[in-house]
C-alpha positions as CSV (number, residue, x, y, z in Angstrom):
1,M,149.3,102.4,67.2
2,V,148.2,100.8,70.2
3,T,147.8,104.0,71.8
4,V,145.8,105.6,69.0
5,I,143.6,102.2,69.2
6,L,142.9,102.8,73.1
7,Y,142.3,106.6,73.0
8,K,139.4,105.7,69.9
9,N,138.0,103.1,72.3
10,R,137.8,105.8,75.2
11,A,136.4,108.4,72.8
12,W,133.5,106.0,71.8
13,R,133.0,105.0,75.3
14,K,132.6,108.8,76.3
15,V,130.4,109.2,73.3
16,A,128.1,106.2,74.1
17,F,127.9,107.3,77.7
18,W,126.8,110.8,77.0
19,G,124.5,109.8,74.4
20,C,122.5,107.2,76.6
21,L,122.4,109.9,79.5
22,S,120.8,112.4,77.0
23,V,118.2,109.8,75.9
24,F,117.5,108.9,79.6
25,V,117.1,112.7,80.7
26,I,114.8,113.3,77.5
27,G,113.0,110.2,78.4
28,M,112.6,111.1,82.0
29,T,111.2,114.7,81.1
30,F,108.7,113.1,78.4
31,N,107.6,110.8,81.2
32,L,106.7,113.7,83.6
33,F,105.2,116.0,81.8
34,V,103.3,113.8,78.9
35,T,101.1,111.0,80.4
36,R,98.1,109.1,79.0
37,T,95.7,106.7,80.2
38,I,97.0,103.1,80.1
39,R,94.3,101.3,81.3
40,D,92.5,100.1,78.1
41,P,88.9,99.4,78.4
42,A,89.9,95.8,77.7
43,D,91.2,95.5,81.0
44,L,87.5,95.5,82.2
45,R,87.2,92.1,81.2
46,F,88.7,91.0,84.4
47,I,86.2,92.4,86.4
48,P,82.7,90.7,86.5
49,A,79.9,93.0,85.5
50,T,78.2,92.8,88.9
51,W,81.2,94.6,90.6
52,T,81.2,97.7,88.2
53,K,77.8,98.7,89.3
54,V,77.6,101.9,91.8
55,K,76.4,100.7,95.1
56,H,73.9,103.2,96.3
57,M,73.6,103.8,100.1
58,D,69.8,103.3,100.5
59,D,69.8,101.5,103.6
60,T,71.7,104.5,105.3
61,K,69.6,106.8,107.1
62,F,70.7,110.5,107.7
63,P,70.0,112.8,110.5
64,W,67.4,114.8,108.2
65,E,65.4,111.9,106.8
66,G,62.5,110.8,108.9
67,S,62.6,113.5,111.5
68,D,59.7,115.3,112.9
69,L,61.2,118.4,111.0
70,Q,60.2,117.5,107.5
71,D,58.0,120.7,107.2
72,V,61.4,123.1,107.6
73,P,62.9,123.6,104.0
74,Y,66.6,123.4,103.7
75,T,69.0,123.7,100.5
76,M,71.7,120.8,100.2
77,K,75.4,122.3,99.6
78,Q,76.0,119.6,96.6
79,E,79.5,120.0,96.4
80,F,80.2,119.7,99.9
81,L,77.8,116.6,99.8
82,K,79.9,114.9,97.6
83,T,83.2,114.9,99.8
84,V,81.0,113.5,102.9
85,I,78.7,111.0,101.6
86,K,80.3,108.8,99.2
87,D,78.8,105.7,97.1
88,K,81.5,103.4,98.0
89,N,82.6,102.6,94.6
90,C,85.9,104.1,94.5
91,S,88.1,104.4,91.6
92,C,91.9,105.5,91.2
93,P,92.8,108.3,88.6
94,E,93.4,106.8,84.9
95,E,96.5,108.7,84.5
96,N,99.9,106.5,84.3
97,P,103.3,107.5,83.0
98,L,103.7,106.6,79.3
99,I,107.2,105.7,79.8
100,K,108.0,103.9,83.2
101,V,111.3,105.2,84.6
102,P,112.6,103.0,87.7
103,L,114.1,105.8,89.7
104,H,112.2,105.2,92.6
105,P,112.0,106.9,95.3
106,I,113.9,109.9,93.8
107,Y,111.7,110.0,90.5
108,H,107.9,109.0,90.8
109,P,105.6,110.5,88.6
110,P,101.9,110.3,89.5
111,S,100.5,106.6,88.5
112,S,97.7,104.5,89.1
113,A,97.7,100.8,89.2
114,Y,94.4,98.3,89.0
115,L,95.6,95.3,90.8
116,A,92.9,93.1,89.4
117,A,94.6,93.4,86.0
118,V,97.5,90.9,87.1
119,F,94.9,88.1,87.3
120,D,93.3,86.2,84.5
121,Q,89.5,85.8,84.6
122,T,89.3,82.3,86.3
123,E,92.1,83.0,88.5
124,L,90.4,86.7,89.7
125,R,87.1,85.0,90.6
126,D,88.6,82.7,92.6
127,V,90.6,85.1,94.4
128,V,87.9,87.2,95.2
129,D,85.7,84.3,96.6
130,R,88.4,83.2,98.8
131,K,88.9,87.0,99.7
132,L,85.2,87.6,100.6
133,R,85.0,84.1,102.6
134,E,88.2,85.4,104.5
135,R,86.7,88.7,105.2
136,K,83.7,87.4,106.5
137,R,85.6,84.9,109.0
138,L,87.6,88.0,110.2
139,K,84.8,90.1,110.8
140,Q,83.2,87.3,112.9
141,R,86.2,87.0,114.9
142,A,86.5,90.8,115.5
143,A,84.9,92.6,118.2
144,P,81.4,94.0,117.1
145,P,81.7,97.7,116.3
146,A,80.7,100.2,119.0
147,P,77.2,101.4,118.7
148,V,76.3,104.9,118.0
149,L,75.1,106.3,121.6
150,F,72.7,109.1,121.7
151,V,71.8,111.3,125.0
152,D,68.1,112.5,125.1
153,G,67.9,116.5,125.7
154,R,65.1,115.6,128.0
155,S,66.2,112.9,130.1
156,P,66.2,113.3,133.8
157,L,69.0,110.6,134.0
158,S,72.9,111.5,135.0
159,Y,75.0,108.7,134.3
160,P,78.9,108.4,132.7
161,T,79.1,107.8,129.1
162,Q,82.7,106.8,128.7
163,G,85.9,106.0,130.7
164,L,84.7,103.1,132.6
165,T,87.0,100.1,132.9
166,V,86.7,96.9,134.9
167,R,89.0,93.9,134.6
168,P,87.5,90.4,133.7
169,R,85.6,89.2,136.3
170,E,86.2,92.0,138.8
171,N,83.8,94.7,139.7
172,I,83.6,98.6,139.6
173,V,81.3,101.3,141.4
174,I,79.4,103.1,138.6
175,P,79.7,106.9,139.6
176,G,77.8,109.9,138.4
177,L,74.3,108.3,138.8
178,K,71.6,110.3,139.7
179,L,67.7,111.0,138.9
180,H,66.6,114.7,138.3
181,V,62.5,115.0,138.5
182,P,60.4,117.3,140.4
183,K,59.5,115.8,143.7
184,E,56.0,115.0,144.2
185,E,53.9,114.1,147.5
186,G,53.2,110.5,147.7
187,A,55.1,109.7,144.6
188,T,57.4,106.4,144.1
189,F,60.4,106.8,142.3
190,A,61.9,103.8,140.6
191,V,64.9,103.2,138.0
192,E,65.9,100.0,136.6
193,F,69.3,98.7,135.7
194,V,70.1,96.0,132.7
195,A,73.4,94.3,132.3
196,R,74.6,91.6,129.6
197,L,77.9,90.5,130.6
198,G,77.8,90.9,134.2
199,V,75.7,91.5,137.3
200,L,74.7,94.6,139.4
201,A,74.4,94.9,142.8
202,T,74.5,97.6,146.1
203,L,77.4,98.2,148.1
204,A,75.2,99.8,151.1
205,D,71.8,99.7,152.0
206,V,69.7,103.2,152.6
207,P,66.7,103.0,154.6
208,G,63.1,103.2,152.8
209,V,64.7,102.2,149.3
210,A,63.7,98.9,148.0
211,V,66.1,96.9,145.8
212,D,65.2,94.1,144.0
213,G,67.3,91.6,141.9
214,A,70.6,92.2,143.5
215,G,73.2,90.0,142.1
216,T,71.4,89.4,138.8
217,T,71.5,91.3,135.2
218,Y,68.4,93.1,136.0
219,L,68.5,95.5,139.3
220,T,65.5,97.5,140.3
221,I,65.6,100.6,142.8
222,S,62.5,102.2,144.2
223,A,62.0,104.9,146.9
224,G,59.3,107.5,148.2
225,K,61.9,110.1,148.5
226,L,64.0,111.3,145.6
227,T,66.8,112.1,147.9
228,H,67.1,108.6,149.2
229,L,66.9,107.0,145.8
230,N,69.6,109.1,144.6
231,R,71.5,108.3,147.7
232,Q,71.4,104.6,146.8
233,L,72.6,105.2,143.2
234,Q,75.5,106.1,144.8
235,F,76.3,102.6,145.8
236,I,75.7,100.6,142.7
237,V,78.3,98.0,141.7
238,Y,78.8,96.3,138.3
239,T,80.6,93.0,138.5
240,N,81.7,91.2,135.1
241,T,80.7,87.6,135.1
242,Y,81.3,86.5,131.5
243,F,85.0,86.1,130.3
244,D,86.2,88.0,127.6
245,P,89.7,89.8,127.8
246,D,88.6,92.6,125.6
247,T,85.1,93.4,125.2
248,V,82.2,96.2,126.3
249,D,79.3,95.7,128.4
250,Y,76.4,98.3,127.4
251,V,74.1,98.6,130.6
252,E,70.9,100.0,130.1
253,Y,69.9,102.7,133.0
254,R,66.0,103.4,132.7
255,Y,63.3,105.6,133.9
256,G,60.0,105.8,132.6
257,G,60.5,106.1,128.7
258,F,64.0,107.4,129.1
259,V,67.0,105.1,128.6
260,G,70.7,105.5,129.2
261,I,73.5,103.6,127.7
262,I,76.8,103.2,130.4
263,P,79.6,101.8,128.2
264,I,81.8,99.7,130.6
265,R,85.0,98.3,129.1
266,I,85.9,94.9,130.2
267,H,90.0,94.8,129.7
268,F,92.9,93.5,131.3
269,K,95.3,95.9,132.9
270,P,97.9,96.2,130.0
271,M,101.3,94.8,130.8
272,L,104.2,97.2,130.3
273,Q,107.1,95.9,128.3
274,A,109.8,97.5,130.5
275,F,113.4,97.6,129.0
276,N,116.4,98.2,131.3
277,Y,118.9,101.0,130.4
278,V,121.1,103.4,131.4
279,E,119.5,107.2,131.0
280,D,122.6,108.8,129.4
281,D,124.0,106.0,127.5
282,I,122.8,105.7,123.6
283,A,124.2,102.2,123.4
284,S,121.9,101.0,126.0
285,K,118.9,102.7,124.6
286,V,119.5,101.9,120.6
287,S,120.1,99.0,118.7
288,V,121.3,99.3,114.7
289,V,119.3,96.9,113.1
290,T,119.8,95.8,109.3
291,K,118.9,93.1,106.7
292,T,121.7,91.8,104.3
293,F,122.1,89.6,100.8
294,L,125.2,89.2,99.6
295,R,126.2,92.6,99.9
296,Y,129.1,92.0,102.5
297,K,131.4,95.0,101.1
298,L,128.4,97.5,101.6
299,L,127.7,95.8,104.7
300,R,130.9,96.6,106.4
301,Q,131.3,99.7,104.9
302,M,127.8,100.7,107.0
303,I,129.4,98.8,110.4
304,D,132.4,100.9,109.9
305,S,130.6,104.0,109.5
306,V,128.6,103.2,112.7
307,R,131.8,102.6,114.9
308,Q,133.4,105.9,113.6
309,F,130.5,107.8,115.6
310,Y,129.0,105.0,117.8
311,P,131.5,102.2,118.8
312,T,129.6,100.9,121.5
313,V,126.2,100.4,119.9
314,T,124.9,97.0,119.0
315,V,124.4,96.3,115.4
316,I,122.1,93.4,114.5
317,I,122.2,91.7,111.0
318,A,119.8,89.1,109.5
319,D,121.3,87.6,106.7
320,D,119.7,85.2,104.2
321,S,122.5,84.6,101.8
322,E,123.3,81.2,100.2
323,H,126.9,81.1,101.5
324,P,127.1,83.6,104.4
325,E,130.5,85.2,105.1
326,K,131.7,85.5,108.9
327,V,130.7,89.3,110.0
328,D,131.9,89.5,113.5
329,G,133.5,92.1,115.9
330,P,132.4,93.9,119.3
331,N,128.7,94.2,119.6
332,I,127.8,92.7,116.3
333,E,125.2,89.8,116.3
334,H,125.1,88.2,113.1
335,Y,121.9,85.9,112.6
336,T,121.9,83.7,109.3
337,M,118.7,82.3,107.6
338,P,117.6,79.7,105.0
339,F,118.5,81.1,101.5
340,K,116.5,83.8,100.1
341,K,114.1,83.5,102.9
342,G,113.3,87.1,102.5
343,W,113.4,90.9,103.2
344,F,110.6,91.0,105.6
345,A,111.2,87.9,107.2
346,G,114.9,89.1,107.6
347,R,113.4,92.4,109.4
348,N,111.3,90.2,111.6
349,L,114.2,88.1,112.9
350,A,116.6,91.3,113.6
351,V,113.8,93.1,115.3
352,S,112.9,89.9,117.6
353,Q,116.6,90.3,119.0
354,V,116.8,93.7,120.0
355,T,116.9,94.0,123.9
356,T,117.0,97.9,124.0
357,P,113.7,100.0,123.9
358,Y,114.6,101.7,120.6
359,L,115.7,100.2,117.4
360,L,117.6,102.3,114.4
361,W,116.5,100.7,111.1
362,V,119.1,101.1,108.4
363,D,119.8,99.5,105.1
364,D,122.9,97.7,104.5
365,D,124.2,100.2,102.0
366,F,123.7,103.2,104.3
367,I,126.7,105.1,105.7
368,F,126.9,107.1,108.7
369,T,128.0,110.5,109.0
370,P,128.4,113.1,111.4
371,E,124.7,114.4,110.8
372,T,123.5,110.9,111.7
373,R,122.6,112.0,115.2
374,I,120.6,109.2,117.1
375,D,120.7,111.6,120.0
376,L,118.2,114.1,118.0
377,L,116.0,111.3,117.2
378,L,116.0,110.2,121.0
379,Q,115.0,113.6,122.2
380,V,111.9,113.5,119.6
381,I,110.6,110.0,120.6
382,E,110.9,110.2,124.0
383,N,109.6,113.9,124.5
384,T,106.3,112.9,122.1
385,N,104.2,109.9,121.9
386,L,105.3,109.0,118.4
387,D,106.3,105.4,117.7
388,I,108.4,106.0,114.5
389,V,110.6,108.8,113.8
390,G,112.3,109.0,110.2
391,G,115.4,110.9,108.9
392,V,116.7,112.1,105.6
393,V,118.7,109.9,103.1
394,Y,121.1,111.7,100.9
395,E,121.4,110.2,97.6
396,E,124.1,111.0,95.2
397,L,124.5,114.7,94.1
398,G,123.4,115.6,97.7
399,V,119.7,114.9,96.8
400,G,118.0,114.6,100.3
401,N,114.9,112.2,100.4
402,S,112.6,111.6,103.5
403,W,110.0,109.8,101.2
404,T,107.2,111.2,103.6
405,H,103.6,110.3,102.6
406,K,100.2,110.0,103.5
407,I,97.7,107.6,103.2
408,R,94.0,107.5,102.3
409,I,91.9,104.9,101.7
410,E,88.3,104.9,100.1
411,D,85.6,102.7,100.3
412,G,85.2,100.3,97.3
413,D,82.8,97.6,96.3
414,D,83.5,93.9,96.4
415,L,86.5,94.0,94.0
416,G,88.2,96.2,96.9
417,D,89.0,99.8,98.2
418,C,91.5,102.2,96.6
419,M,94.6,103.6,98.3
420,F,95.9,107.0,97.4
421,Q,99.4,107.5,98.5
422,T,100.3,111.3,98.4
423,Q,103.6,113.1,99.1
424,G,103.6,115.5,102.0
425,F,102.4,115.5,105.7
426,Y,99.6,116.4,108.0
427,H,101.6,118.8,110.4
428,K,104.7,119.7,112.2
429,V,105.5,118.0,115.5
430,E,104.5,120.3,118.6
431,G,107.9,121.3,120.0
432,F,110.0,120.1,117.2
433,P,109.8,122.1,114.1
434,E,112.0,120.1,112.1
435,C,109.6,117.3,112.2
436,V,106.5,116.4,110.4
437,V,103.5,113.7,111.2
438,A,103.0,111.4,108.2
439,D,101.9,108.0,107.6
440,V,105.0,106.6,105.8
441,V,108.7,107.5,106.0
442,I,111.5,106.2,104.5
443,N,113.9,102.9,105.5
444,F,115.9,105.2,107.9
445,F,113.7,105.7,111.4
446,L,114.3,105.4,114.9
447,G,111.5,103.1,116.3
448,D,110.0,102.1,119.7
449,T,110.8,98.5,119.6
450,A,107.7,97.0,121.1
451,K,105.6,99.0,119.0
452,V,107.3,97.7,115.8
453,R,107.3,94.2,117.2
454,S,103.5,94.4,117.5
455,V,103.0,95.3,113.7
456,G,105.7,93.1,112.4
457,F,106.6,92.6,109.0
458,D,104.8,90.2,106.5
459,P,107.2,87.5,105.6
460,Q,105.2,87.1,102.0
461,L,107.1,90.2,101.0
462,S,110.4,88.4,100.3
463,R,111.9,90.5,97.7
464,I,110.9,94.2,98.1
465,G,108.5,96.0,100.2
466,H,108.5,99.2,102.4
467,E,104.9,100.7,102.5
468,E,103.5,97.7,103.4
469,F,105.0,97.5,106.7
470,F,103.5,101.3,107.4
471,L,100.1,99.8,105.5
472,D,99.8,97.0,108.5
473,G,100.7,99.7,111.0
474,L,98.2,102.3,109.9
475,G,96.0,103.4,112.8
476,K,98.4,101.5,115.0
477,L,101.8,103.7,114.9
478,R,102.3,107.4,115.3
479,V,104.8,108.2,112.6
480,A,106.9,111.4,112.0
481,S,109.8,112.5,109.8
482,C,112.5,115.3,111.0
483,S,114.7,116.9,108.6
484,H,117.7,117.7,110.9
485,V,119.1,114.2,111.2
486,S,120.1,112.4,107.9
487,I,122.4,109.2,106.6
488,S,124.1,109.0,103.2
489,H,123.2,106.1,100.6
490,A,126.0,104.4,98.9
491,S,126.4,105.0,95.2
492,K,124.0,103.3,93.2
493,F,125.0,104.5,89.7
494,R,127.6,102.3,88.4
495,L,128.5,101.5,85.1
496,P,127.3,97.7,84.5
497,W,130.5,96.6,83.3
498,K,131.9,97.6,86.8
499,H,129.6,95.7,88.7
500,S,131.0,92.5,90.8
501,D,129.4,89.2,90.5
502,F,127.8,89.4,93.9
503,E,126.0,92.7,92.8
504,R,124.7,91.0,89.6
505,Q,123.7,88.0,91.6
506,Y,122.1,90.3,94.1
507,R,120.2,92.3,91.6
508,A,119.1,89.1,89.8
509,L,117.8,87.6,92.9
510,R,116.1,90.8,94.4
511,D,114.1,92.3,91.4
512,Q,110.8,90.7,91.2
513,P,107.4,91.0,89.1
514,E,105.4,93.9,90.4
515,S,102.3,91.3,89.7
516,I,103.3,89.5,92.8
517,K,103.4,92.6,95.2
518,Y,100.2,93.6,93.5
519,K,98.5,90.0,94.2
520,L,99.5,90.5,97.9
521,L,97.9,94.1,98.0
522,F,94.8,92.8,96.2
523,Y,94.1,90.3,98.8
524,K,95.6,91.0,101.9
525,F,94.8,94.5,102.0
526,N,91.4,94.2,99.8
527,L,92.8,96.8,97.5
528,K,91.6,97.0,93.9
529,C,94.0,100.0,92.7
530,I,96.6,102.4,94.1
531,H,97.4,105.6,93.1
532,L,100.8,107.2,93.7
533,D,101.1,111.1,93.6
């Protein structure tokens, strides 16, 4: 009798399991191919009416406007024009999945999120006002944008247009100065220089040349002979007097009605952050870095797999569990933190302890395999100008995922800009056909330690976060992904009744409402919507 009951229970379990799996697969397929707009017009009640008006670029002057060629007709390419000149009122496609299936990153259908919708109307007004004030403050503190410099095709002046750098309060000889005009008997040739953050002088005296204003911001040079004037121009010295560790002085070079602009960057010589390592020793070049929370069984499994292939590589662990377990052994550094301090805070702590030129970031539930070739990633990063080189993470059933994405930001209105995150890459890495250049890669990457530190991880992302690191690094980090290096991911699919108490606690503490992340994206990155494709 007991045997019959057990058999029936097992049979019902199998029926229930396969039934749930069938519903799951059908729902996922329906979700992929059947979509609708979930952004109801009522959502717009969160957006003040003044923010929804289209901004026209009335104050923008284009080359074809107001020139002396207005009598020459032209035909505008309207379709191309739309891609070149935008109205700075971006929006994300209003297509979201009908049923949200949390299979990220294996399965992620196209979707849009309007971040303002997570605020109530009063809160949104307050947040936007604070955001606008903060943006204004940051712009005031930032270096002014470089002006657009034009060279007059009729100009008789020769001068450098880029590449001049001087350290603060030091000097530099300005090369390439010359005046090209017809020689005239009895004529006097005169040029002027005007600086703003420094003074001008001459390094030598040339007979028949008059120099006025040496040691000031306004220098005049005149001569009766053009050859003598040009000879004197070879000895012009600029000395920075106004201290600023990183700025640009735009020196004017004048002759008659012609003006040339000479940009001189004032900048300290960058201090190299050199690391001490042995050329052919991976352990002295790379540290394995991870963040853990409660999952000690998985962490030890990951460490054992590292030791199988790289017995002497240092493993650095940041741990914010409430009751940390001891994790020790040769070349293991275990740093504990306040309880639930957070995912990105832990990444900062772990990265701060790296003493090798490169770090290999892995999650605590990854497993090293024979294909986890750190030496191949080193080959790529040491022979290119890349800062981060990712690999492939193999999930269940042999599904590989590199999470390679491109990011595009479109200008928006006062509510914010629009971010488009698209699967794919820009181009292959020269000399390494297995690698492609992108903006975002998966959480398995070799990184230049100094460059990763310079970007850092925002500790406001306490439970979840990934793309946000790459958003912080957008325009600062050169990122690529390589398909010939991989790591395995410990199984995610386990029946609920087989989860341990630690696993259930981990899941309960790790899960976080999307609204928290959306509020951060809305304020910090000035985004009003994001679209994933």
